[in-house]
N, C-alpha and C positions, 0 to 999 in steps of 0.2 A: 169452482172456476167460473169466471164471468165470460160472457160472449167474446169480449175484447181479448181475453187471454187464450181462448180456444184457438186452435188453428182453424182458420176459416176457409172452407173449400167453395162453398156456394153463396153467391150474393143474390138476393131476391128483392125486387122493388115492391114495396107494400103501399097501396093507396091508402092514406090515412083517414080519408072521409068516409070510408065504408063502415057499416054497422056489422060487429062480429056476429056470425050466424049461430044458432043454438046447437048443442050437441045432437039432439033428437032429429032435427031436420037434416043434419049432415048424415046421420046414420041411415036415414030413410033413403036419401039420394044415393048413398054408396050400395045400398042393398038392392033397391028397385029401379034405380034410374038407368037410362041408356048410357053408352059410352061417353057421350059429350057431358052429361050431367055428372057421371062419376069422375071425369076429369076435373070439372070445376070444383066439385065437392073435395077432391083430393088436394086440389091447390089451396082451398080454404083451410083445410086441416093442417097443411105444412106451415101456412102463415100464422095460424094460432099457436102452433107449438113453438115457432121461432120467437113469438112474443111472450113466451113463458107459460102458456096454458098447458095443463096436464090433461090428456084426453085418454085415460086407460081403457074406457068403455068401447073405443073405436078400433082397438088393435086387432081384435078377433074378426071384427066385421070386415075389416080391410083384407085379412089373411083369407077369409072364406069367399068373399065376393069380388075382390079387386085383383089379388094376387094371380089367380088362374088365367086372367085376360091376356090375350096376345097383342094388344094394341101397343104400338111403339111408344106413343106419347105417355100412355099410363105406365109403361115399363120405366120410362126416363123419370117420371114424377115418383115412382116407388122407390128408385135408387136414392133420390133425395130424402124421401120420407124415412127410410130405414137408416139413413146417415144420421138424421137428427133425432129420431124418436128414443126415449130412454129404454135401454135394452136389459136393464137389471132391476132387481127388486130393491127396496131401500136398504137392505142388509148386504147388497153387493153380489147376489147369486143371480145367474143368468134366468131370464124368463123362459117358462116352459114353451111358450109360443114360438120362441125364436127357432126351435128345432124345426118347425114347419117351414119358417122362412129360409132356413139353411138348405133344406131340401129343394125348394123352389130354385135357389140360385146354383145348386149343383146341376140342375136340369138346364138352367140358362147357360151354364159353362160348356154344355154339350150341344147348345142350339145350333141348327145348320146356318143361321143368319150370323155373319162375322160381326156385324154392328152390335148385336145384343151380346155376343160373347165378350167383345172387346170393351164395351161400357160397363158390363158386370165386373171384369177384371179391374177396371179403373175404380169401381166402387169399392172393391175389396181392399184397395190401397188405403181406404179411409177407416176400415174397421179396426177397432182397438180391443176386440174380444177374442182371445186364443181359442175358446171353446167353439166359437162360430166357424173359425177358419180351418180347424183340424180336419173335419170331414171333407173339406173342399181341396185338400192339397193334391190328391192324385189327378183331379180334373184340371187344376192350374198347371201341373207339370205337363199334362197332355197338350195344353194350349201352345206350348213352346214349339210343337211340330206342326201347327195349323198351317194351311197353305196360305193365308192371307197375312200381310205384314201388320196390319192394324191389330190383329189379335196377337201376334207374336210380341209386338213391341209392348203392348200393355201387359202381357203375361211376364215380360222381364221386370217391368215396374212393380207388378204385384209381388213377384218373389223377392225383389230388393226390399221392399217396405216391410214384408213379413219376416224376412231374415234380420232386418235391422230391429224390429219390435219383438219378435219371438223366434230367436235363432234355434231353439229346440225343434220347431216345426219343420225346418228344412235346413239341417246342419251342413248338407253338401252343396248348398247354393253357389258359392264361388266356383266350385269345380264344374257344376252343371252349366253355369253360364259361360265359363270359359270355353268348354267344348262347344257350346251354342254359338259363340262368337267366332270361333275358327271356321265354322261351316256356313255362317250367315252371309248372305249377299246384300241384304236391303240396308241402306244407309241409316235410317232412323233406328231400326232394330239394333244395329252394330253400335250406334251412338249410345242408347239406353244401356246396353250390355256392358259397354266400356265404362260408362259412367258408375254402373253398379260396382264393377271390379275396382275402380279407383277408391271408392269409399269402403268397400267390404274387404278387399284383399289386394292391396296395392302391388305386391310382388308378382302376382298373376298378370295384373294389367301391364307391368313393365316387361314380363316375359313375352306377352303377346306383341307389345309395341316393338320390342327387339327383333321379332321375327319378320315384322312388316315395315321397318323404320324407312326403307328406301321406297316404299310405295305411298308414303304419307300424302304426297302432293296429289295423288289421283283420288284420295278419299273425298267424301262430300264435306261441305263447310261445317255441318253440326258436329261431325265426328272430329274434324281438325281442332275445333274449338276445345273440345273435351281433352284432346291430346295436349294442346298447349297448357291447359290447367293442370294435367298430370305432370308434365315436365317441370312446370314451375314449382309444384308442390314437392316433388321429388328433389329438385336442386336446392330449394329452399331449406328442406330438412337435412339434406346430405350434400354439401357443396362438392364433394369429390366426384359426383355423378355429372357435374356440369360439361365436362369434355365429351362425354358420351352422347349427350342430347343437343349440344349447341348448334351442330351442323343442321339438325332437323328443324330448329327454329328459324335459322337462316333460310332454309328452303321455304318454310311457311310465309316468310316475307313476300314470296312471290305468288301467293295464293290468289285465286280469282275473286275470293270473297272479302270485301272491305273489313268485316268484323274480325276475321281471322288475322288479317294483316295488322290490324290495330292491336289486338291482344298479343300477337307474336312480337311486334315492336316493343310494346310495354314489358313483356317477359325478357326479352333480349337485353334491355336496358338494366333491368334488376339482376340478371345473371352475370353480366359482363360490363366492365368499364373500359375495355380496350377501345381505342379510337375507331377501329374498323367497325366494331359492333355498334358504337354510338352513331357513326355516320350512316350505317346501313338502316338503323331504326329511324333516324331523322329524316333520310331520304324517303323512307316508307311513309312516315308521316305527312311529309310534304305532298307526296303523290296522292295520298288519301285526301288532303285539303283541296287540291286542284280538281280531283275527279268526282268528289261527292257534291251533289247539288244542294243538299240540306245545310243552311247557314248554321244551325245548332251543332251539327257535326263538325263543321269547319272550326267553330269556336272551341269546341271541347279538345279537338286534336291540337289547335294552336295553343291552348293551355298546356298540353303535354310537352309541346316544344319549348315553351317558356319555362316550364319546370326543368327541362334538361339543361336550359341556359343557366339556371341558378347554380348549378354545380360547377366550380372553377375549372375542373379538368376537362369538362365536356364543352366549355365555352369555346375553347380554340378550334375544336372539331367543327362546331356549328358555324364559326366564322368563315369557314371555306364554302359553307352552303348558302351564304347570304343571297347570292344571285338566284338561287333555286327558290328561296323563300319569297323572294320579290315576284315570282310568277303568280303568287296568290292574289296579287293586286288586281288581276283580271276579274275577280269576284266583284259584282256591283254593291254588295252589302257594305255600308259605311263602317259598322262595328268590326267586321273582319279586317277591312282595310286599316282601321285604326291600330289594332293589335298588331297587325303584320308589320306596319311602319315602325312601331315602337320597338318591336323585336328586332327589326333590321338595324335600327339606330343603336340599340344596345349592343349589337354584335359588330358593328362597323369598326374597322381598323385601318390603319395607314396602307395596308395591303390591298383592301377591296374598296376604299372610299371612292376612287375615280369611277369605277364600274357602277357603284350604287348612285353616284350623282348623275351619270349618263342616263341610267334608267329613270330616275325621278324626273330629270328634265323632259324626257320623252313623255312620261305620264302627265306632266304639267301641260305640255303642249296639247296633248290628246284632249284635255278637259277644255281647252279653248274651243275645240270644234264641236264638243257634245254639249248640247243645251237641254235636251228633253228630260234628263233624269233630275229628280228634285234634290239629290244629295251631291251633285256635281260641284256646287259652290263650296260645300263643307269639305269635300275630298280636296279640292284645290287648296284650301286653307290648310289642310293636313299636310299636303305635300310641301307647301311653302315653309310651314313650321319645320318639317323634317330637314329641308335643305338648309334652313337657318341654322338649325343645330349642327349640321355637318360642317357648315362653313366656319362656325364659331370653334368648333373642335379641330378642324383641319383647314387653316386659314389659306392654303395653296388652292383650295377649291373655290374660293369666293370669286376669283376672276371669271370661272366658267359659268358660275350660277347667275351673277348679277344681271348680265344683259338679258337673259331669258326672262328673269322674274320681272324686270322693270317694265316689260311690255303690260304687265298686269295693273300697273298703276292707273291706267285708263279704263280698267275693267268696270262693268256695271255693278258688280257685287262689292259693295264697300268694305265688307269684312275681310275678303281675300286681299284687296288693295291695301288695307291697313296693316295686315300682316307683313306684306311685302316692304311697306314704308318703314315698319319697325326694324325689319332686317337691314334695310338700305341704311337707316339712321346709325345702327350699331356698327355696320361694316365700314362706313365712311369715317367714323370716329376711330375704329380699331386699327384699320389698314391704311396707312397714309399713302402707299404706292398705288392704291385703287382709286384715290380721290379724283384724278382728272378723268378717269373712265366713267365714274359714277355721275359726276357733274355733267359730262357731255351727254350721257344716256338720258339724265334727268331733264336737260334742255330740250332733248328731242320729244320726249313724251308730254312735257309740261302743258302744251296747248290742248292735248287730247283728254286731259283729267276731267271727269265728270262730276266727281263727289267733292263737295265743299270741304269736308274734313281732310280728305287726302291733299286737296289743293293747299290747305293750310300748312300741313306737314311738308310738302314739297317746297313751298316758299321758304319755310324755316331753314331746310337743308341748304337750299341754294344760297341763302343770305348768309349762313354760318361758314360754308366751306368754298365759296368762289374766292380764290385768292389771286388770280392774275387779272390784269387790265382787261384783256379780251373777254374773259368769263363774266367779269362785272358788267361790261357793255352788253354782252348777250342776254344777261339777266334783265337788264333795263329794257332791252328791245322786246323780250318775251313778255314782260309786264305790260308794256305799252300796247303790244299786239293783243293781249288778253284783256285790256281795259277798253280798247276801242278809241273812238275819237274823243278828245278833250277840248275844252271843259265839258264835263258829262251833261250837266243840266242844260246848257244852251243847246248842245247837239241834240238832246232828247226832245227839247221843245221845238227846235227846228224840224226834226224828224216828223213830229206830230202835225206840225203845220204844213210842212213841204209835201209830205206824202198823201195828205188828205186830198189835195187838188187833182193830182193825176188819177187817183183811184175813182174819184167821182166822175172825172171825164171818161175814164175806160168804162165805167159801169152804166153810162148813159145808153150805149149802144145795145148792150144785152137787155136793158130795161125796155127799150122800145120794141124789140123783137118779142119780148114776153109780156105782151100787153094782156093783163088780166084785171079782174076787179080789185085785186089787193096788190097791184104791181109795184106800188111805192114801197110797201112794207118788205117785199121780196128783195128789192134793191138795197134797203137799209141793212137787212139781216145779212146779206151777202157781204156787204162792206165791213160790217162790225166783225164777222167771223174770219174774214181773209186778213185783215190788218194784224191782228196779234200773231197769227201763225207766221206771217212774213217776217214780223219783228223777232219772233223767237228763233226763226231760222238764221237770222243775219247776226243776232247778238253774240258777241264774244263771251267766253265762260266767265270771267271775272265781273264783267259789267252785268251779266245775268244774275250772279249771286247778289251783287250790291242792290240791283233793282228789286230783287225779291226781299230785301230787308235784312240780309245776313251781313252785318258789319263787323262781326267778329273777325272775318277774313280780312277786313280792311285794316284792323289793329294789328294783325299779323303782318300784313304787307307794309305798314308803316315801319314796323320794327326792322323788316328785311331790307327796306329802302335805306333806312338810317344806317344799318350796318355797312351795306355796300358803299354808301356814299362816304362814310368815315374811312373805309378801306382804300377807296379810290383816291381820296385826299392824300393818303400816306404813300401811294404808289406813284401818282403823277405829280411832277414838280410844277407844271405851268399853272399859274394862279387862274388864268382865263377858263381853262378846261375844268379846274376844280370847281369854280363858281358856277360854271354852266351845268355840270352834272348835279351839284347841290340844288340848284334853282329847279331843275327838272323834277327832282325827287320831291321838293316842297311843292312844287305845282300839283303833282299827282295827289299828294296828301290833301292840299287845299281844295281840290276839286272834289275829292271824295267827302270831305267835311261839308261842302256846299250841297252836294247831292243829299247827304244825311239830313240836312236841316230842311231841305225842299219837300215838297209833297209828292214827288215822283215815286220813291220806293213804297213797297207794300206796307212795311213797317219802318218807323222813324229810327235813326241811330240812337243807341243807348248812351248814357252819360259816361259810362266806363270807357266805351270806345272812343268817345270825343276826347276824354282826358288823355288817353294813350296816344292818340294821333297828334294832339297838341303838344304833348311832352316830346314827341319825336321831332316836331317842327322846331321847337325850342332847342333841342340838342343839336340839330343840324345848323340853326342860326348862330349858336355860340361856339360850337365845336371845342369843348373844354377836354383836356387830356383825361380827366376823371371819368367822364361819360364815355370816352373813347374806350377805356380800359373795361368799364362795366359791359358795354355793348359787345366788344369783340373778343374779350378773353374770359370773363366770368360766366357768361352763358355756357361756354363750351365746357368750362371746368365743372359746372354743375351737372351737365350731361355725363361727363366722364365719371363723376362721383356716383351717379345713379347706376350707370352700367357696371362699374366695378362692384358695387354693393349687390347687384343682381347676379353678377357672376360668382361672387363669394358665397351667396345663398345657395346657388346651384351646386357649387363644389361641396358645400357642407352636406347638403342632402344625398349627393353621390357617395361621399365618404360614409355617411351612416349606412347607406344601402350596401356598399361594399363590406362594411364591418359585420353587417347582419349575415351576409353570404360566406365570409371567410370562416371556416370552422377553425377555431383556435384550440390547441391542445396544450393543457397546463403541464408544467415540468413534472409534476407527480402524478399524472394520469397513468392508469395501467395500460400496457400494450397488449392487445388481444391477438394471439397467433391462431390463424384458422386450423392449423393441424393439431393444435393443443386444446382446442375448445370442446367442451362436452357437448353431446347431441342437444341436450335439453337447453343449453345456452344459445346454441346456434339458432333454435327455432324461436327464441325470445324476439327476434326481429319481427316486424309487422308482416303479416301475411296480406299481400295486396288484394288477392281474391276475397279473403275474409273481410277486409276493410270496405271494399266496394259493395259487398253484399250488405254489410251493416248500414252503409250510407244509403242504399236504395231502400231499406227497410226504415230508414229514419232513426236508427239506434246508434248514431255516431256517438262514441264516448269522448266527449270533450275533455281536454286535460283541465282539471279543476285548478284554480288559482291557489297559490300557497296561503293566501289569506283565509283564515277559517270563516270569516263573514261571507265569502264567496262560495261556500260549500252548499251542498243540497239543502241543508236545514234552513238556509236563508230563504229558500223559495217555498217553505211549507206554510200554507195559510190554514188558520184555524176557522172552521165553518160553523160550529155550534159551541154552546157553553158546556162546562164541565159537569153541570148539574142536569143537563138534558137527558131524557131517557136513551138517546141515540147520540154518541159523540162522533163528530166527523171532522177530519182535517184533509187537506189535499196538497199534494206536491205538484207544482206546475212545471212540466218539462216542455221547453219550447224547442221544436224543430224548425227548419226553415219555413215551411208553408203550413205546418199544423202544430196544434198543441195537444199534448197528451196530459190529461188530468188523472192522477193516481190518488183516488180518494179512499182513506182508511176509515171504515165505519165500525163503531164499537157498540155493542148492545150493553147498556150499563144497568139493565133491569134483571129481575130474576125469572122473567118470562121468556118463552120462545117467540121470536118475532117472525111471522111468515110474510111472504111476498114483500119483503123489505126492498123498496125500489128507490133509486136515486133518480130524480127528475130534474132536468137542466133545461135552462133556456138562455139565449144569448142576446146581447145588445151590441150594435155596432156591426162592423163587417166581418162577423164570425158566423160559422155555421156548424151545428152539431151533426157529426157524421152518422152515428147510431144511437139507438136508445139502449142504456145499460139494462141487463137482464135483472129480474128480481132475485133476491136471496132469501134463505131461511137461516136466521141467526139464533143459535142455542144461547141460553143465558150466559151472560158475561163473555160471549164469543166476539170474535172480530173478523172482518173480511176486508179485502182490497177490491175496489171496483175501478175499472179503467174506462175513460170516455175520451174519444178523439174529436177535436174541434178544428175545423179548417180555417185559415185566415186568408182573407183576400186582398187587403190593403193595410197600409200603415196608419192606424188610428187606435186610440185607447178603446179597448173592448171590455164589456163587463159580462161575466157569466153568473147567474143567479138560479136559484132553485130550492128544492126542499127534499127531505127524505120521507117517504110515506110507508106504513106498514101496518099489518094486522097483528093483534096479540092473540096467540093461540088459546082457544077455548073462550074468549070474550065475545060477547055478543054485540058489542059497540061498533060504531063506524070505524073507518080507517083513521089511524092517528098520523099526525103531519108534524114534522120539525122543520121550521124554515131555516135555510142555510144563509149565512152572510155572504155578501157579494165577492166574487174573485175579480180583482182588477188586473187585466193583462197589460204588462208593461211595454210600451212602445219602444223602449231601448233595446230590446232583443231583436228588433228589425232594422235599427239604424246603425249604419256603419260610416266612420269618417272617410272623406273623399276629398279630392282637390280639383280646382279648375282655375283657369286664367282669370285675371281681373275683368278682361272684356267679357268673357262668358258669364261672370258673376253679375256684371251690370246689366247684360241683356236679360238674364233670367229675372233679375230683380225687376226690371221694367215690365216683363211679360206676366209674371205671376200676380193673379188677381186677389189672392186671400192674404191679408196682412193681420197679424196678432201682435198688438203692442203690450208688452209686459213691463210694469213699473218695477224698478229694483227695490227689493225691500229685504235687506240682509243685515247681519250682525258683523259681516267681515269688514275690516277697516282698511285693508290694503287693496289697490286697484288690480294689481297683477295676480294676487291670490284670488280674488273673486273671479277673474277671467279664467284661471286654471281650474277652479272649482265648477264653473259652468261648463267648461269643456269636458270635464270628467263626468259629470252628471248627465250630459246630453249627448255624449258620444260624437260630437262634432269636431271639425278640424279648424284650426285658426289659419286663415289665408294671409293674414297681415304678417309680414316678416318679423322675425324676432327683434331685428335692429330698430324698426319703427316702433316697437312697444317698449324698448329699453329706455332707461332714464326716468326721471320723475317730474311731472309738471302739473299735477293736480287733475288731470282728465285723461281720458283714454278712449279711443274708437278702434274697433276690430271687426273684421268680417269673418263669419264662420259658415261652414258648408258641410253638409252631410248628404248621403244618399241611402235610401231604404233598399232592402233586398228585392223589393218589387219595381226598382227603377225610378222611384219618385225622388225629386230633389228638395231639400229644405235649406233655406238660406236664412241667416240671422245677422244682424248688425248690432253690435254692443256698443252703446254710448254711455259712458259712466264718468262720474267726477267725484273728487273728494272735497266736501264742503269744508274749506280751510277755517272759515269764520266760526265753525262750531267746535274747533279744538282738534288735537291729534287723534282722539279716541272716537271721533264721529265715524258712523258707518258710510259705506259707499252709497251714492245715489245715482239716479239716471234711468235709462230705458233700454230695454232690448226689443227690437222689432224682428218679427219672424215672418218670412214670406214663404208660400208653398202654392203649388198648383191646386191642390185639393184643401177643402176646408178642414177635414179631419186631421190632416198632418199638421196644419198650422195651429189648430186648437189644442191637439195632443201635446205638441212640443211646448206650447205655452203653459199647459197644465203642469208638464214635468218641471219646467224651470220654476214655476211658482212654488211647487212642492219642495224642491231641493235647493232653494236660494239660501236659506239659512244654514249655516255651519253648525252641525251638531257636535257638542263637546263629548268625546268618548270617555 
């Protein structure tokens, strides 16, 4: 057995740079040195044995000169030494010297110091030799009655392990421990004793629990946890016992220990699906989330609540607890808030939507007053999106939500304001009855909008949805107010000339008072710094955008003015008023064009914007019915199409989600009646405790895919050739944060290979946890060696190395077989994920590493190539299905994935079908990958390069 397969009790850090000492010097130190020297020598011996050295000559020296010492450090080290030293001869018989060791430990079990007794009992749990334990049994039994709890609890553990491994040494152990448990007062001793009874004799454990089931709340938390485990196991194996113990589980939900409450809630859910049980468990989970300060605990318990929601019958119970779930929003952590809001949104119904909206509105208002926390803006965005979803699903709520949210259009945080604007745009299109309210609120906040992007959106909404004469006049007034004095160029030049004189006159006074050597310069600098500040202060928002050179907003304004002017003409019959309004709109456009062509703005107007404004001027001067139709009807239709497509997509994804959750039972499925089910069938359900233990140990057994290619054999890598003296192959088992290499080593020679060692090294963000132990391989023998490798980030890693060995009886140097490299596949760490278009664009702009991969494939269909890339990279396509459907010779799609380490990976696929090369021509184009880390971008690029071509099976 290798070190990795042995049960490991003791981990020792070994400095790798130290030179191993010789056996003679160690012997000398152990014989003649003082206590300090003997301690150091013993440490070195332990390290050498752990590294595979055999030191048989030192065994008797240690028994004679070190074992009799009473020093506590040496006694501790000796316990480690006896644990790892070989205790048998090559033919499996116990070494004679061990009788002396056994006698020494019999004395230690009767030692007056309780620490020495307790640590010796712990050491006995690790012994696997019955001959050594047999003489110690009376002393171990006697330790059960020791005055100190440390000795008693370790005596229970020792008895349990001995009973489990060698039942014949102590056949009456369950009875002995049951009697001990009845009379014991210490919590830790009771816990160990009860734990032993659960595993050794469950009936006795149940008898004991029945006698004290009413006092369970008064027990210590460590004992309560074990009781929860017992109840779960008993009810899991024998469901008829549920009624007997369910009251006890209910009581444990009130325990003062968070761990007990968590386990009790989890057990209650698995034992009963009654609404009262689910409600009690969910309430317990919510209390835990609120009271626990650790964010990781909050996230884990939230996941349990989300799991509960997945069950259709439990969802209705949780809907009544939405308000309690929202109490979790008091946590400042963004991830916790995100999950909570998502859960609340999934559970919202017409019964509780009103209360939910009130709470969310309060939270939004709170974020307005808090500025110090960096996540406040992101949290506000989350709240806005949640309210948006609520209003779309429950239109009655929109009227309450909109006035509060529209205050945020003037917010400094553009992202939150953009979310509000998107919501307002959808609401004004969907809900006709809310249009007057939204237009009124929009006109109120219009002047305060600070961001040019939000300003453009607000202009569009006002231009599209102002339908009355009064509203149109108000929009024109607001635009004039926001543009300032016109014509802009003349007024700006006058300002320059007109403001210069008074300022110079004003600054003459102070200049005379501050007569210094450099007085004139001081006056000039004061003048130049004060003027722009004053100008910035007085400048209206739209004028400010234009003078900064942002003329895209001018093109948007021109479209808005054209729409409202055309609508005004249709509403007002008087020719004079019609012409007056049109002339005003045209004057505004002309003055903006004039400003764009002048040298006043920081950047001149672009040709596109000039064309757009000129087109709008032409439309207003001609007023043709066709243009009227395009501006006032077709714009709105295109928005309507976009929103309905988006809604359809959301409904489709919800439908898929609900189909996943609904457990469908086929007409010919067998019905299982609990009363008629055999015991062994009942226990075929998964044991939660066993599953969580396996998950903690990294041994989660994933369900293998039905495809034979996805089986274990697919992950076997051949490391050496068939003609090499040592043949090796490795199975790469990937857990979340570590990789286990299971290497099969076969001796293909007729010689015995001694000290056969697997030496490994890693490249990339991988780290070898332990050095595999040397083996001795008989002729044509084989062995399995396991090695653990830790993974720190998502990038392609390489493990390389060799197998070195000595040939028995040969005088030559060590032989070496070089192994081929093992490439760790990045796909084991990448999972498909989704994000909004805005988030994708933001990340695309932020990420500094880009890898451009040229498409080189034999696939001739665009959609087929995209599906192939999605399958081979584990990414998710964010571009909706509708946008990709149809055929036009080219395709662009955005892909997104996230690694288990929280790293994001973005990709943009731009591909086309070269029609001029005929129908059989392969797809061409580029894939651009962006990531925060270089390793991620390069690894994903390599993966795409390797898997671009479709292999014909």
